[in-house]
SEDRENVO-971519 format. One line per 8 residues: number of its first residue (from 1); their letters; for each residue x negated, y, z of N, C-alpha, C. Coordinates in steps of 0.02 Angstrom, whole numbers. Each point is the difference from the previous one (the first is absolute). Layout:
NUM) a) X:Y:Z:X:Y:Z:X:Y:Z  ...
END
This chain:
1) miingekk) -4052:552:12070:4:36:77:50:49:-3  40:7:57:44:39:10:-21:60:41  10:65:-25:-26:63:25:57:43:12  10:19:63:65:38:16:61:-19:-32  10:-74:0:57:-24:-35:4:-14:-71  -58:23:-37:-4:-22:-75:-51:-44:-21  10:-46:-39:-47:-43:-28:-57:41:-42  -60:-22:13:-50:41:-31:-50:-62:-9
9) eiphpisl) -31:12:-65:-53:-56:-19:-74:29:14  -34:-37:38:-71:8:4:-38:-38:-31  -63:17:-29:-33:-46:-54:-31:-58:32  -31:17:61:-30:-47:30:-11:6:79  -16:-35:37:-14:19:77:-40:60:6  19:51:39:-39:64:-3:12:19:73  -47:45:25:-2:29:76:57:47:-6  31:5:56:56:47:17:-28:73:-16
17) leflqqeg) -56:7:28:-22:75:-11:-10:18:-82  -24:-43:-33:-18:-3:-78:70:9:-23  53:-34:7:59:4:-27:36:68:15  -7:20:66:31:66:19:-22:65:-41  -84:-9:1:-22:46:-48:15:5:-64  19:-61:-36:7:1:-71:84:28:4  41:-14:40:60:24:2:18:79:14  -70:29:17:7:78:25:19:14:63
25) fqkeriav) -7:-47:54:14:21:61:-67:21:45  26:39:45:-66:23:35:7:-37:68  -51:-38:22:2:-49:51:19:51:72  -19:50:-3:15:50:65:71:14:2  40:-8:-44:78:31:1:33:-63:-2  -8:-50:8:42:-57:-11:3:-55:59  43:-43:5:17:-48:49:3:-66:-47  -21:-54:8:4:-66:-38:22:-53:46
33) elngeilp) 50:-38:-27:27:-53:34:-8:-58:-47  -39:-52:18:-8:-52:-43:33:-57:33  38:-34:-46:47:-69:22:18:15:79  44:55:7:30:14:65:-62:17:63  -56:17:-15:-52:16:52:-23:68:-19  -5:47:40:-23:79:-19:-81:-26:14  -33:25:-63:-79:-6:0:-43:62:26  -48:-1:42:-35:49:21:-36:30:-66
41) kseydstv) -13:57:-3:-40:28:-53:-61:-32:-13  -43:-17:52:-59:-45:3:-8:-53:-31  67:-29:-27:2:-62:-27:16:8:-63  11:45:-25:31:10:-80:-61:-32:-48  -62:17:16:-50:-11:-44:-25:-84:4  22:-28:54:-19:-68:10:56:-42:-14  64:28:-2:63:-39:-18:10:-13:-74  12:-62:-26:0:-11:-69:76:-22:-20
49) iqekdrle) 32:37:-31:79:-13:-24:-3:-47:-50  52:-34:-11:11:-56:-54:70:6:-17  23:-31:-56:60:-5:-29:60:-12:50  -7:-43:44:53:-28:52:14:61:49  -42:56:5:5:36:57:56:49:-7  25:28:53:54:51:2:-35:72:29  0:51:-15:-29:51:22:50:59:2  0:35:63:40:62:3:-44:57:18
57) ivsfvggg) -9:49:-45:-38:57:5:50:69:12  -32:31:53:39:62:33:-47:53:-15  31:53:-31:-57:62:-12:33:47:59  -47:47:27:11:45:43:5:67:-36  41:41:11:14:61:-42:2:47:59  -50:56:-8:-1:60:40:55:46:-21  14:49:48:50:48:-12:16:46:50  44:50:-5:1:45:57:59:30:-6
END
């Protein structure tokens, strides 16, 4: 799988939400593009990612 331009191994097909939690991402503070399409947060749990997929994950950082 390619994540933010870097190859990463995933052990098996896994839900996007589970993967994000394992990687330490907070669902509320990110946007995810899967294979060129932005996914609504409501689909993170039902979307299964696999080795052939390409993810772009953008984190929102607060500041002032």
